[in-house]
PyMOL Python script that loads the backbone (N, CA, C, O; Angstrom):
from pymol import cmd

cmd.read_pdbstr("""\
ATOM      1  N   MET A   1      53.566 -48.847  -2.359  1.00  0.00           N
ATOM      2  CA  MET A   1      52.583 -47.789  -2.177  1.00  0.00           C
ATOM      3  C   MET A   1      52.358 -47.550  -0.694  1.00  0.00           C
ATOM      4  O   MET A   1      52.031 -48.479   0.044  1.00  0.00           O
ATOM      5  N   ASN A   2      52.525 -46.343  -0.268  1.00  0.00           N
ATOM      6  CA  ASN A   2      52.323 -45.978   1.130  1.00  0.00           C
ATOM      7  C   ASN A   2      51.010 -45.238   1.325  1.00  0.00           C
ATOM      8  O   ASN A   2      50.932 -44.321   2.143  1.00  0.00           O
ATOM      9  N   ARG A   3      50.008 -45.612   0.606  1.00  0.00           N
ATOM     10  CA  ARG A   3      48.712 -44.948   0.745  1.00  0.00           C
ATOM     11  C   ARG A   3      47.977 -45.492   1.947  1.00  0.00           C
ATOM     12  O   ARG A   3      48.099 -46.664   2.302  1.00  0.00           O
ATOM     13  N   GLN A   4      47.208 -44.608   2.566  1.00  0.00           N
ATOM     14  CA  GLN A   4      46.376 -45.039   3.675  1.00  0.00           C
ATOM     15  C   GLN A   4      45.191 -45.816   3.111  1.00  0.00           C
ATOM     16  O   GLN A   4      44.791 -45.579   1.971  1.00  0.00           O
ATOM     17  N   PRO A   5      44.623 -46.739   3.888  1.00  0.00           N
ATOM     18  CA  PRO A   5      43.477 -47.512   3.394  1.00  0.00           C
ATOM     19  C   PRO A   5      42.325 -46.635   2.915  1.00  0.00           C
ATOM     20  O   PRO A   5      41.681 -46.952   1.915  1.00  0.00           O
ATOM     21  N   SER A   6      42.060 -45.537   3.618  1.00  0.00           N
ATOM     22  CA  SER A   6      40.947 -44.683   3.200  1.00  0.00           C
ATOM     23  C   SER A   6      41.239 -44.056   1.844  1.00  0.00           C
ATOM     24  O   SER A   6      40.328 -43.871   1.038  1.00  0.00           O
ATOM     25  N   THR A   7      42.508 -43.726   1.587  1.00  0.00           N
ATOM     26  CA  THR A   7      42.884 -43.145   0.305  1.00  0.00           C
ATOM     27  C   THR A   7      42.695 -44.171  -0.807  1.00  0.00           C
ATOM     28  O   THR A   7      42.201 -43.831  -1.882  1.00  0.00           O
ATOM     29  N   GLU A   8      43.077 -45.404  -0.566  1.00  0.00           N
ATOM     30  CA  GLU A   8      42.882 -46.473  -1.542  1.00  0.00           C
ATOM     31  C   GLU A   8      41.400 -46.672  -1.831  1.00  0.00           C
ATOM     32  O   GLU A   8      40.997 -46.795  -2.988  1.00  0.00           O
ATOM     33  N   ALA A   9      40.597 -46.702  -0.785  1.00  0.00           N
ATOM     34  CA  ALA A   9      39.156 -46.896  -0.954  1.00  0.00           C
ATOM     35  C   ALA A   9      38.545 -45.731  -1.732  1.00  0.00           C
ATOM     36  O   ALA A   9      37.691 -45.929  -2.596  1.00  0.00           O
ATOM     37  N   GLU A  10      38.988 -44.526  -1.418  1.00  0.00           N
ATOM     38  CA  GLU A  10      38.480 -43.357  -2.138  1.00  0.00           C
ATOM     39  C   GLU A  10      38.873 -43.413  -3.609  1.00  0.00           C
ATOM     40  O   GLU A  10      38.070 -43.078  -4.479  1.00  0.00           O
ATOM     41  N   ARG A  11      40.088 -43.829  -3.887  1.00  0.00           N
ATOM     42  CA  ARG A  11      40.532 -43.923  -5.276  1.00  0.00           C
ATOM     43  C   ARG A  11      39.712 -44.959  -6.031  1.00  0.00           C
ATOM     44  O   ARG A  11      39.315 -44.733  -7.174  1.00  0.00           O
ATOM     45  N   LEU A  12      39.458 -46.098  -5.388  1.00  0.00           N
ATOM     46  CA  LEU A  12      38.635 -47.133  -6.023  1.00  0.00           C
ATOM     47  C   LEU A  12      37.213 -46.645  -6.264  1.00  0.00           C
ATOM     48  O   LEU A  12      36.616 -46.939  -7.300  1.00  0.00           O
ATOM     49  N   MET A  13      36.672 -45.898  -5.301  1.00  0.00           N
ATOM     50  CA  MET A  13      35.319 -45.366  -5.459  1.00  0.00           C
ATOM     51  C   MET A  13      35.267 -44.372  -6.619  1.00  0.00           C
ATOM     52  O   MET A  13      34.333 -44.396  -7.420  1.00  0.00           O
ATOM     53  N   LEU A  14      36.266 -43.505  -6.708  1.00  0.00           N
ATOM     54  CA  LEU A  14      36.302 -42.540  -7.815  1.00  0.00           C
ATOM     55  C   LEU A  14      36.464 -43.255  -9.152  1.00  0.00           C
ATOM     56  O   LEU A  14      35.854 -42.860 -10.146  1.00  0.00           O
ATOM     57  N   ASP A  15      37.278 -44.299  -9.182  1.00  0.00           N
ATOM     58  CA  ASP A  15      37.439 -45.079 -10.416  1.00  0.00           C
ATOM     59  C   ASP A  15      36.116 -45.716 -10.838  1.00  0.00           C
ATOM     60  O   ASP A  15      35.779 -45.733 -12.022  1.00  0.00           O
ATOM     61  N   ALA A  16      35.376 -46.236  -9.874  1.00  0.00           N
ATOM     62  CA  ALA A  16      34.082 -46.851 -10.176  1.00  0.00           C
ATOM     63  C   ALA A  16      33.093 -45.806 -10.701  1.00  0.00           C
ATOM     64  O   ALA A  16      32.360 -46.059 -11.657  1.00  0.00           O
ATOM     65  N   LYS A  17      33.081 -44.642 -10.071  1.00  0.00           N
ATOM     66  CA  LYS A  17      32.172 -43.591 -10.516  1.00  0.00           C
ATOM     67  C   LYS A  17      32.555 -43.080 -11.906  1.00  0.00           C
ATOM     68  O   LYS A  17      31.690 -42.718 -12.704  1.00  0.00           O
ATOM     69  N   LYS A  18      33.848 -43.056 -12.182  1.00  0.00           N
ATOM     70  CA  LYS A  18      34.298 -42.645 -13.511  1.00  0.00           C
ATOM     71  C   LYS A  18      33.827 -43.648 -14.563  1.00  0.00           C
ATOM     72  O   LYS A  18      33.393 -43.258 -15.647  1.00  0.00           O
ATOM     73  N   ALA A  19      33.914 -44.943 -14.241  1.00  0.00           N
ATOM     74  CA  ALA A  19      33.458 -45.986 -15.167  1.00  0.00           C
ATOM     75  C   ALA A  19      31.953 -45.862 -15.416  1.00  0.00           C
ATOM     76  O   ALA A  19      31.494 -46.027 -16.546  1.00  0.00           O
ATOM     77  N   ILE A  20      31.197 -45.575 -14.372  1.00  0.00           N
ATOM     78  CA  ILE A  20      29.749 -45.392 -14.519  1.00  0.00           C
ATOM     79  C   ILE A  20      29.467 -44.193 -15.406  1.00  0.00           C
ATOM     80  O   ILE A  20      28.611 -44.254 -16.288  1.00  0.00           O
ATOM     81  N   LEU A  21      30.189 -43.100 -15.173  1.00  0.00           N
ATOM     82  CA  LEU A  21      30.018 -41.902 -15.998  1.00  0.00           C
ATOM     83  C   LEU A  21      30.324 -42.204 -17.461  1.00  0.00           C
ATOM     84  O   LEU A  21      29.580 -41.787 -18.349  1.00  0.00           O
ATOM     85  N   GLN A  22      31.396 -42.916 -17.714  1.00  0.00           N
ATOM     86  CA  GLN A  22      31.760 -43.248 -19.096  1.00  0.00           C
ATOM     87  C   GLN A  22      30.666 -44.075 -19.771  1.00  0.00           C
ATOM     88  O   GLN A  22      30.364 -43.865 -20.946  1.00  0.00           O
ATOM     89  N   GLU A  23      30.079 -45.003 -19.041  1.00  0.00           N
ATOM     90  CA  GLU A  23      28.996 -45.822 -19.599  1.00  0.00           C
ATOM     91  C   GLU A  23      27.751 -44.968 -19.874  1.00  0.00           C
ATOM     92  O   GLU A  23      27.110 -45.118 -20.914  1.00  0.00           O
ATOM     93  N   GLN A  24      27.420 -44.086 -18.953  1.00  0.00           N
ATOM     94  CA  GLN A  24      26.263 -43.212 -19.161  1.00  0.00           C
ATOM     95  C   GLN A  24      26.490 -42.299 -20.369  1.00  0.00           C
ATOM     96  O   GLN A  24      25.564 -42.050 -21.141  1.00  0.00           O
ATOM     97  N   HIS A  25      27.700 -41.808 -20.533  1.00  0.00           N
ATOM     98  CA  HIS A  25      28.026 -40.954 -21.678  1.00  0.00           C
ATOM     99  C   HIS A  25      27.935 -41.743 -22.979  1.00  0.00           C
ATOM    100  O   HIS A  25      27.443 -41.239 -23.988  1.00  0.00           O
ATOM    101  N   ARG A  26      28.413 -42.983 -22.946  1.00  0.00           N
ATOM    102  CA  ARG A  26      28.314 -43.843 -24.131  1.00  0.00           C
ATOM    103  C   ARG A  26      26.854 -44.053 -24.526  1.00  0.00           C
ATOM    104  O   ARG A  26      26.512 -44.002 -25.707  1.00  0.00           O
ATOM    105  N   ARG A  27      26.003 -44.289 -23.539  1.00  0.00           N
ATOM    106  CA  ARG A  27      24.567 -44.467 -23.815  1.00  0.00           C
ATOM    107  C   ARG A  27      23.970 -43.202 -24.422  1.00  0.00           C
ATOM    108  O   ARG A  27      23.191 -43.273 -25.373  1.00  0.00           O
ATOM    109  N   PHE A  28      24.333 -42.053 -23.876  1.00  0.00           N
ATOM    110  CA  PHE A  28      23.840 -40.783 -24.408  1.00  0.00           C
ATOM    111  C   PHE A  28      24.242 -40.628 -25.873  1.00  0.00           C
ATOM    112  O   PHE A  28      23.418 -40.271 -26.714  1.00  0.00           O
ATOM    113  N   GLN A  29      25.504 -40.898 -26.171  1.00  0.00           N
ATOM    114  CA  GLN A  29      25.967 -40.752 -27.546  1.00  0.00           C
ATOM    115  C   GLN A  29      25.258 -41.728 -28.482  1.00  0.00           C
ATOM    116  O   GLN A  29      24.951 -41.388 -29.625  1.00  0.00           O
ATOM    117  N   GLU A  30      25.003 -42.925 -27.999  1.00  0.00           N
ATOM    118  CA  GLU A  30      24.297 -43.926 -28.803  1.00  0.00           C
ATOM    119  C   GLU A  30      22.873 -43.461 -29.128  1.00  0.00           C
ATOM    120  O   GLU A  30      22.430 -43.558 -30.272  1.00  0.00           O
ATOM    121  N   LEU A  31      22.174 -42.963 -28.133  1.00  0.00           N
ATOM    122  CA  LEU A  31      20.817 -42.453 -28.358  1.00  0.00           C
ATOM    123  C   LEU A  31      20.827 -41.269 -29.312  1.00  0.00           C
ATOM    124  O   LEU A  31      19.930 -41.124 -30.142  1.00  0.00           O
ATOM    125  N   GLN A  32      21.829 -40.439 -29.194  1.00  0.00           N
ATOM    126  CA  GLN A  32      21.963 -39.280 -30.070  1.00  0.00           C
ATOM    127  C   GLN A  32      22.152 -39.730 -31.518  1.00  0.00           C
ATOM    128  O   GLN A  32      21.506 -39.205 -32.425  1.00  0.00           O
ATOM    129  N   LYS A  33      23.035 -40.697 -31.731  1.00  0.00           N
ATOM    130  CA  LYS A  33      23.301 -41.205 -33.085  1.00  0.00           C
ATOM    131  C   LYS A  33      22.057 -41.834 -33.699  1.00  0.00           C
ATOM    132  O   LYS A  33      21.836 -41.748 -34.907  1.00  0.00           O
ATOM    133  N   GLU A  34      21.247 -42.470 -32.853  1.00  0.00           N
ATOM    134  CA  GLU A  34      20.014 -43.110 -33.331  1.00  0.00           C
ATOM    135  C   GLU A  34      18.912 -42.097 -33.582  1.00  0.00           C
ATOM    136  O   GLU A  34      17.862 -42.448 -34.120  1.00  0.00           O
ATOM    137  N   GLY A  35      19.132 -40.849 -33.202  1.00  0.00           N
ATOM    138  CA  GLY A  35      18.113 -39.814 -33.396  1.00  0.00           C
ATOM    139  C   GLY A  35      16.978 -39.898 -32.386  1.00  0.00           C
ATOM    140  O   GLY A  35      15.904 -39.345 -32.622  1.00  0.00           O
ATOM    141  N   ARG A  36      17.192 -40.567 -31.284  1.00  0.00           N
ATOM    142  CA  ARG A  36      16.175 -40.701 -30.235  1.00  0.00           C
ATOM    143  C   ARG A  36      16.364 -39.548 -29.255  1.00  0.00           C
ATOM    144  O   ARG A  36      16.908 -39.718 -28.164  1.00  0.00           O
ATOM    145  N   TRP A  37      15.902 -38.370 -29.673  1.00  0.00           N
ATOM    146  CA  TRP A  37      16.217 -37.133 -28.963  1.00  0.00           C
ATOM    147  C   TRP A  37      15.579 -37.047 -27.586  1.00  0.00           C
ATOM    148  O   TRP A  37      16.208 -36.560 -26.647  1.00  0.00           O
ATOM    149  N   ASP A  38      14.338 -37.513 -27.448  1.00  0.00           N
ATOM    150  CA  ASP A  38      13.706 -37.478 -26.123  1.00  0.00           C
ATOM    151  C   ASP A  38      14.466 -38.367 -25.132  1.00  0.00           C
ATOM    152  O   ASP A  38      14.738 -37.975 -23.997  1.00  0.00           O
ATOM    153  N   ASP A  39      14.797 -39.566 -25.594  1.00  0.00           N
ATOM    154  CA  ASP A  39      15.571 -40.480 -24.740  1.00  0.00           C
ATOM    155  C   ASP A  39      16.968 -39.930 -24.477  1.00  0.00           C
ATOM    156  O   ASP A  39      17.503 -40.069 -23.377  1.00  0.00           O
ATOM    157  N   ALA A  40      17.554 -39.305 -25.498  1.00  0.00           N
ATOM    158  CA  ALA A  40      18.897 -38.734 -25.340  1.00  0.00           C
ATOM    159  C   ALA A  40      18.886 -37.613 -24.297  1.00  0.00           C
ATOM    160  O   ALA A  40      19.817 -37.502 -23.500  1.00  0.00           O
ATOM    161  N   MET A  41      17.856 -36.794 -24.297  1.00  0.00           N
ATOM    162  CA  MET A  41      17.784 -35.706 -23.317  1.00  0.00           C
ATOM    163  C   MET A  41      17.612 -36.249 -21.906  1.00  0.00           C
ATOM    164  O   MET A  41      18.182 -35.709 -20.958  1.00  0.00           O
ATOM    165  N   GLN A  42      16.833 -37.307 -21.762  1.00  0.00           N
ATOM    166  CA  GLN A  42      16.705 -37.944 -20.448  1.00  0.00           C
ATOM    167  C   GLN A  42      18.045 -38.549 -20.015  1.00  0.00           C
ATOM    168  O   GLN A  42      18.431 -38.455 -18.850  1.00  0.00           O
ATOM    169  N   GLN A  43      18.739 -39.162 -20.959  1.00  0.00           N
ATOM    170  CA  GLN A  43      20.043 -39.760 -20.657  1.00  0.00           C
ATOM    171  C   GLN A  43      21.063 -38.678 -20.340  1.00  0.00           C
ATOM    172  O   GLN A  43      21.946 -38.881 -19.507  1.00  0.00           O
ATOM    173  N   LEU A  44      20.947 -37.532 -20.997  1.00  0.00           N
ATOM    174  CA  LEU A  44      21.862 -36.431 -20.711  1.00  0.00           C
ATOM    175  C   LEU A  44      21.735 -36.002 -19.252  1.00  0.00           C
ATOM    176  O   LEU A  44      22.734 -35.716 -18.593  1.00  0.00           O
ATOM    177  N   HIS A  45      20.513 -35.960 -18.758  1.00  0.00           N
ATOM    178  CA  HIS A  45      20.288 -35.601 -17.354  1.00  0.00           C
ATOM    179  C   HIS A  45      21.011 -36.589 -16.432  1.00  0.00           C
ATOM    180  O   HIS A  45      21.665 -36.184 -15.471  1.00  0.00           O
ATOM    181  N   VAL A  46      20.891 -37.869 -16.727  1.00  0.00           N
ATOM    182  CA  VAL A  46      21.551 -38.904 -15.918  1.00  0.00           C
ATOM    183  C   VAL A  46      23.067 -38.752 -16.016  1.00  0.00           C
ATOM    184  O   VAL A  46      23.777 -38.840 -15.014  1.00  0.00           O
ATOM    185  N   THR A  47      23.551 -38.524 -17.231  1.00  0.00           N
ATOM    186  CA  THR A  47      24.995 -38.378 -17.450  1.00  0.00           C
ATOM    187  C   THR A  47      25.548 -37.188 -16.679  1.00  0.00           C
ATOM    188  O   THR A  47      26.590 -37.296 -16.032  1.00  0.00           O
ATOM    189  N   LEU A  48      24.857 -36.054 -16.745  1.00  0.00           N
ATOM    190  CA  LEU A  48      25.316 -34.861 -16.036  1.00  0.00           C
ATOM    191  C   LEU A  48      25.253 -35.049 -14.527  1.00  0.00           C
ATOM    192  O   LEU A  48      26.100 -34.531 -13.799  1.00  0.00           O
ATOM    193  N   SER A  49      24.266 -35.778 -14.059  1.00  0.00           N
ATOM    194  CA  SER A  49      24.167 -36.066 -12.631  1.00  0.00           C
ATOM    195  C   SER A  49      25.358 -36.917 -12.177  1.00  0.00           C
ATOM    196  O   SER A  49      25.929 -36.674 -11.114  1.00  0.00           O
ATOM    197  N   CYS A  50      25.723 -37.900 -12.975  1.00  0.00           N
ATOM    198  CA  CYS A  50      26.892 -38.733 -12.662  1.00  0.00           C
ATOM    199  C   CYS A  50      28.169 -37.890 -12.664  1.00  0.00           C
ATOM    200  O   CYS A  50      29.029 -38.052 -11.798  1.00  0.00           O
ATOM    201  N   ALA A  51      28.283 -36.994 -13.641  1.00  0.00           N
ATOM    202  CA  ALA A  51      29.468 -36.138 -13.725  1.00  0.00           C
ATOM    203  C   ALA A  51      29.558 -35.228 -12.503  1.00  0.00           C
ATOM    204  O   ALA A  51      30.637 -35.057 -11.934  1.00  0.00           O
ATOM    205  N   ALA A  52      28.440 -34.648 -12.100  1.00  0.00           N
ATOM    206  CA  ALA A  52      28.430 -33.772 -10.928  1.00  0.00           C
ATOM    207  C   ALA A  52      28.814 -34.540  -9.671  1.00  0.00           C
ATOM    208  O   ALA A  52      29.562 -34.034  -8.834  1.00  0.00           O
ATOM    209  N   ASP A  53      28.307 -35.752  -9.539  1.00  0.00           N
ATOM    210  CA  ASP A  53      28.625 -36.594  -8.389  1.00  0.00           C
ATOM    211  C   ASP A  53      30.120 -36.914  -8.344  1.00  0.00           C
ATOM    212  O   ASP A  53      30.748 -36.840  -7.288  1.00  0.00           O
ATOM    213  N   LEU A  54      30.680 -37.270  -9.498  1.00  0.00           N
ATOM    214  CA  LEU A  54      32.109 -37.576  -9.566  1.00  0.00           C
ATOM    215  C   LEU A  54      32.949 -36.348  -9.238  1.00  0.00           C
ATOM    216  O   LEU A  54      33.926 -36.447  -8.495  1.00  0.00           O
ATOM    217  N   LEU A  55      32.581 -35.200  -9.781  1.00  0.00           N
ATOM    218  CA  LEU A  55      33.337 -33.973  -9.502  1.00  0.00           C
ATOM    219  C   LEU A  55      33.263 -33.594  -8.026  1.00  0.00           C
ATOM    220  O   LEU A  55      34.269 -33.219  -7.425  1.00  0.00           O
ATOM    221  N   LYS A  56      32.079 -33.693  -7.451  1.00  0.00           N
ATOM    222  CA  LYS A  56      31.907 -33.350  -6.033  1.00  0.00           C
ATOM    223  C   LYS A  56      32.778 -34.249  -5.154  1.00  0.00           C
ATOM    224  O   LYS A  56      33.473 -33.770  -4.258  1.00  0.00           O
ATOM    225  N   ASP A  57      32.735 -35.536  -5.417  1.00  0.00           N
ATOM    226  CA  ASP A  57      33.532 -36.467  -4.623  1.00  0.00           C
ATOM    227  C   ASP A  57      35.031 -36.268  -4.854  1.00  0.00           C
ATOM    228  O   ASP A  57      35.829 -36.425  -3.930  1.00  0.00           O
ATOM    229  N   SER A  58      35.408 -35.926  -6.072  1.00  0.00           N
ATOM    230  CA  SER A  58      36.818 -35.662  -6.368  1.00  0.00           C
ATOM    231  C   SER A  58      37.325 -34.461  -5.589  1.00  0.00           C
ATOM    232  O   SER A  58      38.446 -34.473  -5.079  1.00  0.00           O
ATOM    233  N   VAL A  59      36.509 -33.435  -5.497  1.00  0.00           N
ATOM    234  CA  VAL A  59      36.897 -32.244  -4.737  1.00  0.00           C
ATOM    235  C   VAL A  59      37.070 -32.590  -3.264  1.00  0.00           C
ATOM    236  O   VAL A  59      38.018 -32.131  -2.627  1.00  0.00           O
ATOM    237  N   VAL A  60      36.177 -33.382  -2.727  1.00  0.00           N
ATOM    238  CA  VAL A  60      36.284 -33.794  -1.315  1.00  0.00           C
ATOM    239  C   VAL A  60      37.594 -34.541  -1.077  1.00  0.00           C
ATOM    240  O   VAL A  60      38.288 -34.282  -0.094  1.00  0.00           O
ATOM    241  N   VAL A  61      37.930 -35.461  -1.969  1.00  0.00           N
ATOM    242  CA  VAL A  61      39.162 -36.234  -1.821  1.00  0.00           C
ATOM    243  C   VAL A  61      40.376 -35.316  -1.941  1.00  0.00           C
ATOM    244  O   VAL A  61      41.323 -35.442  -1.164  1.00  0.00           O
ATOM    245  N   LEU A  62      40.360 -34.401  -2.899  1.00  0.00           N
ATOM    246  CA  LEU A  62      41.476 -33.476  -3.059  1.00  0.00           C
ATOM    247  C   LEU A  62      41.637 -32.561  -1.852  1.00  0.00           C
ATOM    248  O   LEU A  62      42.756 -32.324  -1.396  1.00  0.00           O
ATOM    249  N   GLU A  63      40.529 -32.049  -1.335  1.00  0.00           N
ATOM    250  CA  GLU A  63      40.610 -31.191  -0.147  1.00  0.00           C
ATOM    251  C   GLU A  63      41.186 -31.951   1.035  1.00  0.00           C
ATOM    252  O   GLU A  63      42.002 -31.419   1.787  1.00  0.00           O
ATOM    253  N   ARG A  64      40.761 -33.193   1.195  1.00  0.00           N
ATOM    254  CA  ARG A  64      41.271 -34.007   2.298  1.00  0.00           C
ATOM    255  C   ARG A  64      42.774 -34.253   2.126  1.00  0.00           C
ATOM    256  O   ARG A  64      43.528 -34.189   3.097  1.00  0.00           O
ATOM    257  N   ALA A  65      43.202 -34.530   0.904  1.00  0.00           N
ATOM    258  CA  ALA A  65      44.628 -34.768   0.651  1.00  0.00           C
ATOM    259  C   ALA A  65      45.450 -33.515   0.920  1.00  0.00           C
ATOM    260  O   ALA A  65      46.530 -33.593   1.505  1.00  0.00           O
ATOM    261  N   VAL A  66      44.947 -32.368   0.498  1.00  0.00           N
ATOM    262  CA  VAL A  66      45.659 -31.112   0.739  1.00  0.00           C
ATOM    263  C   VAL A  66      45.755 -30.838   2.235  1.00  0.00           C
ATOM    264  O   VAL A  66      46.813 -30.444   2.724  1.00  0.00           O
ATOM    265  N   ASN A  67      44.675 -31.041   2.955  1.00  0.00           N
ATOM    266  CA  ASN A  67      44.688 -30.811   4.409  1.00  0.00           C
ATOM    267  C   ASN A  67      45.649 -31.756   5.116  1.00  0.00           C
ATOM    268  O   ASN A  67      46.366 -31.347   6.030  1.00  0.00           O
ATOM    269  N   GLN A  68      45.666 -33.016   4.699  1.00  0.00           N
ATOM    270  CA  GLN A  68      46.593 -33.971   5.311  1.00  0.00           C
ATOM    271  C   GLN A  68      48.032 -33.581   5.013  1.00  0.00           C
ATOM    272  O   GLN A  68      48.900 -33.657   5.882  1.00  0.00           O
ATOM    273  N   ARG A  69      48.269 -33.170   3.799  1.00  0.00           N
ATOM    274  CA  ARG A  69      49.635 -32.757   3.413  1.00  0.00           C
ATOM    275  C   ARG A  69      50.059 -31.526   4.200  1.00  0.00           C
ATOM    276  O   ARG A  69      51.190 -31.443   4.679  1.00  0.00           O
ATOM    277  N   ARG A  70      49.150 -30.579   4.328  1.00  0.00           N
ATOM    278  CA  ARG A  70      49.456 -29.354   5.072  1.00  0.00           C
ATOM    279  C   ARG A  70      49.767 -29.688   6.535  1.00  0.00           C
ATOM    280  O   ARG A  70      50.673 -29.102   7.128  1.00  0.00           O
ATOM    281  N   ASP A  71      49.022 -30.618   7.106  1.00  0.00           N
ATOM    282  CA  ASP A  71      49.252 -31.003   8.502  1.00  0.00           C
ATOM    283  C   ASP A  71      50.575 -31.742   8.685  1.00  0.00           C
ATOM    284  O   ASP A  71      51.165 -31.686   9.764  1.00  0.00           O
ATOM    285  N   GLN A  72      51.050 -32.435   7.644  1.00  0.00           N
ATOM    286  CA  GLN A  72      52.287 -33.206   7.738  1.00  0.00           C
ATOM    287  C   GLN A  72      53.520 -32.363   7.445  1.00  0.00           C
ATOM    288  O   GLN A  72      54.591 -32.637   7.986  1.00  0.00           O
ATOM    289  N   ASP A  73      53.394 -31.352   6.608  1.00  0.00           N
ATOM    290  CA  ASP A  73      54.539 -30.523   6.224  1.00  0.00           C
ATOM    291  C   ASP A  73      54.943 -29.607   7.371  1.00  0.00           C
ATOM    292  O   ASP A  73      54.098 -29.175   8.155  1.00  0.00           O
ATOM    293  N   PRO A  74      56.233 -29.312   7.466  1.00  0.00           N
ATOM    294  CA  PRO A  74      56.658 -28.354   8.486  1.00  0.00           C
ATOM    295  C   PRO A  74      56.104 -26.970   8.156  1.00  0.00           C
ATOM    296  O   PRO A  74      55.760 -26.693   7.007  1.00  0.00           O
ATOM    297  N   PRO A  75      56.019 -26.115   9.149  1.00  0.00           N
ATOM    298  CA  PRO A  75      55.507 -24.773   8.893  1.00  0.00           C
ATOM    299  C   PRO A  75      56.338 -24.070   7.825  1.00  0.00           C
ATOM    300  O   PRO A  75      57.530 -24.338   7.671  1.00  0.00           O
ATOM    301  N   PHE A  76      55.703 -23.183   7.102  1.00  0.00           N
ATOM    302  CA  PHE A  76      56.372 -22.460   6.024  1.00  0.00           C
ATOM    303  C   PHE A  76      57.483 -21.575   6.565  1.00  0.00           C
ATOM    304  O   PHE A  76      58.556 -21.490   5.968  1.00  0.00           O
ATOM    305  N   PHE A  77      57.240 -20.934   7.660  1.00  0.00           N
ATOM    306  CA  PHE A  77      58.237 -20.013   8.221  1.00  0.00           C
ATOM    307  C   PHE A  77      59.108 -20.760   9.226  1.00  0.00           C
ATOM    308  O   PHE A  77      58.607 -21.375  10.167  1.00  0.00           O
ATOM    309  N   SER A  78      60.405 -20.695   9.012  1.00  0.00           N
ATOM    310  CA  SER A  78      61.318 -21.352   9.948  1.00  0.00           C
ATOM    311  C   SER A  78      61.586 -20.419  11.126  1.00  0.00           C
ATOM    312  O   SER A  78      61.179 -19.257  11.122  1.00  0.00           O
ATOM    313  N   LYS A  79      62.273 -20.946  12.126  1.00  0.00           N
ATOM    314  CA  LYS A  79      62.593 -20.147  13.307  1.00  0.00           C
ATOM    315  C   LYS A  79      63.636 -19.083  12.994  1.00  0.00           C
ATOM    316  O   LYS A  79      63.773 -18.105  13.729  1.00  0.00           O
ATOM    317  N   GLU A  80      64.375 -19.276  11.895  1.00  0.00           N
ATOM    318  CA  GLU A  80      65.410 -18.323  11.533  1.00  0.00           C
ATOM    319  C   GLU A  80      64.834 -17.059  10.902  1.00  0.00           C
ATOM    320  O   GLU A  80      65.448 -15.994  10.964  1.00  0.00           O
ATOM    321  N   LEU A  81      63.689 -17.175  10.313  1.00  0.00           N
ATOM    322  CA  LEU A  81      63.074 -16.022   9.647  1.00  0.00           C
ATOM    323  C   LEU A  81      61.931 -15.482  10.500  1.00  0.00           C
ATOM    324  O   LEU A  81      61.144 -16.257  11.043  1.00  0.00           O
ATOM    325  N   PRO A  82      61.836 -14.179  10.619  1.00  0.00           N
ATOM    326  CA  PRO A  82      60.698 -13.623  11.360  1.00  0.00           C
ATOM    327  C   PRO A  82      59.417 -13.794  10.548  1.00  0.00           C
ATOM    328  O   PRO A  82      59.473 -13.857   9.320  1.00  0.00           O
ATOM    329  N   PRO A  83      58.271 -13.870  11.209  1.00  0.00           N
ATOM    330  CA  PRO A  83      57.006 -13.973  10.478  1.00  0.00           C
ATOM    331  C   PRO A  83      56.757 -12.679   9.704  1.00  0.00           C
ATOM    332  O   PRO A  83      57.343 -11.646  10.029  1.00  0.00           O
ATOM    333  N   PRO A  84      55.912 -12.718   8.703  1.00  0.00           N
ATOM    334  CA  PRO A  84      55.639 -11.505   7.932  1.00  0.00           C
ATOM    335  C   PRO A  84      55.020 -10.435   8.821  1.00  0.00           C
ATOM    336  O   PRO A  84      54.337 -10.736   9.799  1.00  0.00           O
ATOM    337  N   ALA A  85      55.270  -9.196   8.465  1.00  0.00           N
ATOM    338  CA  ALA A  85      54.742  -8.066   9.233  1.00  0.00           C
ATOM    339  C   ALA A  85      53.232  -8.019   9.104  1.00  0.00           C
ATOM    340  O   ALA A  85      52.681  -8.306   8.042  1.00  0.00           O
ATOM    341  N   ASP A  86      52.565  -7.657  10.190  1.00  0.00           N
ATOM    342  CA  ASP A  86      51.117  -7.518  10.196  1.00  0.00           C
ATOM    343  C   ASP A  86      50.791  -6.079   9.791  1.00  0.00           C
ATOM    344  O   ASP A  86      51.109  -5.152  10.536  1.00  0.00           O
ATOM    345  N   PRO A  87      50.160  -5.868   8.618  1.00  0.00           N
ATOM    346  CA  PRO A  87      49.889  -4.505   8.163  1.00  0.00           C
ATOM    347  C   PRO A  87      48.912  -3.768   9.077  1.00  0.00           C
ATOM    348  O   PRO A  87      48.904  -2.537   9.090  1.00  0.00           O
ATOM    349  N   ASP A  88      48.099  -4.481   9.830  1.00  0.00           N
ATOM    350  CA  ASP A  88      47.134  -3.830  10.726  1.00  0.00           C
ATOM    351  C   ASP A  88      47.771  -3.382  12.032  1.00  0.00           C
ATOM    352  O   ASP A  88      47.184  -2.588  12.766  1.00  0.00           O
ATOM    353  N   ALA A  89      48.963  -3.882  12.329  1.00  0.00           N
ATOM    354  CA  ALA A  89      49.617  -3.567  13.595  1.00  0.00           C
ATOM    355  C   ALA A  89      50.242  -2.169  13.595  1.00  0.00           C
ATOM    356  O   ALA A  89      50.523  -1.619  14.660  1.00  0.00           O
ATOM    357  N   ALA A  90      50.458  -1.599  12.431  1.00  0.00           N
ATOM    358  CA  ALA A  90      51.126  -0.287  12.349  1.00  0.00           C
ATOM    359  C   ALA A  90      50.240   0.846  12.756  1.00  0.00           C
ATOM    360  O   ALA A  90      50.666   2.001  12.736  1.00  0.00           O
TER     361      ALA A  90
END
""", "prot")
cmd.dss("prot")
cmd.show_as("cartoon", "prot")
cmd.util.cbc("prot")
cmd.orient("prot")
């Protein structure tokens, strides 16, 4: 694995947050099955908050990976091909 340490740490953090989300969802489903609707609604709030946190952090990690990849890849246009025409220049 040629991952950078920060990438490994981010992956571990996302895995931990996913595990927390799964546990919160399990609790919500358990309360729902028991018919404890007030508690289930409170648990739903916690579950959705965990899901939002995981999604937000996942987007940050993905954006960082895309930016790093873009910085490492050679430019799209080679020296053999002219750059695209600028429509505003005409």
